[in-house]
C-alpha positions in Angstrom: -13.6 -0.9 13.0 -10.4 0.9 13.4 -11.8 4.2 14.5 -12.7 2.0 17.4 -9.1 1.0 18.0 -8.2 4.6 17.6 -10.2 6.2 20.5 -9.0 3.4 22.6 -5.4 4.2 21.9 -5.9 7.8 22.0 -7.4 7.5 25.6 -4.2 5.5 27.0 -2.1 8.4 27.0 0.9 6.7 25.7 2.9 6.4 22.8 2.0 4.0 20.1 4.2 1.9 18.2 5.3 2.8 15.2 3.4 -0.4 13.3 0.0 0.6 15.0 0.4 4.2 13.7 0.9 2.8 10.2 -2.0 0.5 10.6 -4.1 3.6 11.8 -2.9 6.0 9.2 -2.8 3.5 6.3 -6.9 3.1 7.4 -7.4 6.7 7.9 -6.0 7.3 3.9 -7.8 4.3 2.8 -11.3 5.5 3.8 -11.1 9.3 2.8 -9.1 8.6 -0.6 -10.1 5.2 -1.8 -10.7 6.4 -5.1 -6.7 6.8 -5.6 -6.5 3.3 -5.9 -7.7 2.0 -8.9 -6.2 4.4 -11.1 -2.6 3.5 -9.1 -3.2 -0.1 -9.9 -4.3 0.5 -13.1 -1.2 2.6 -14.1 0.9 -0.3 -12.2 -0.1 -2.8 -14.0 0.0 -1.2 -17.3 3.6 -0.5 -16.4 4.1 -4.5 -15.9 2.7 -4.8 -19.0 5.0 -2.4 -20.7 7.9 -3.4 -18.8 7.6 -7.1 -19.3 7.6 -7.4 -23.2 11.2 -6.3 -22.8 13.7 -9.0 -23.5 15.9 -8.1 -21.1 13.4 -7.9 -18.3 12.0 -11.4 -19.2 15.2 -12.9 -19.2 16.2 -11.5 -15.8 12.7 -12.6 -14.3 13.5 -16.0 -15.2 17.3 -16.1 -14.1 18.7 -16.6 -17.6 20.9 -14.1 -18.1 
């Protein structure tokens, strides 16, 4: 899907808006380096779990100081 858009935009010759470039770059990154996402998601989940065990963090999230 995205390669067709990339070819279409490349043929226009004009500079693409930043949001379009970011979308195409993100799609390219995910296509070539998809295997990086599961470890990052696992580490983020572990970090959030560990952070949530801190009483001060839980109180801050709940809005009770």
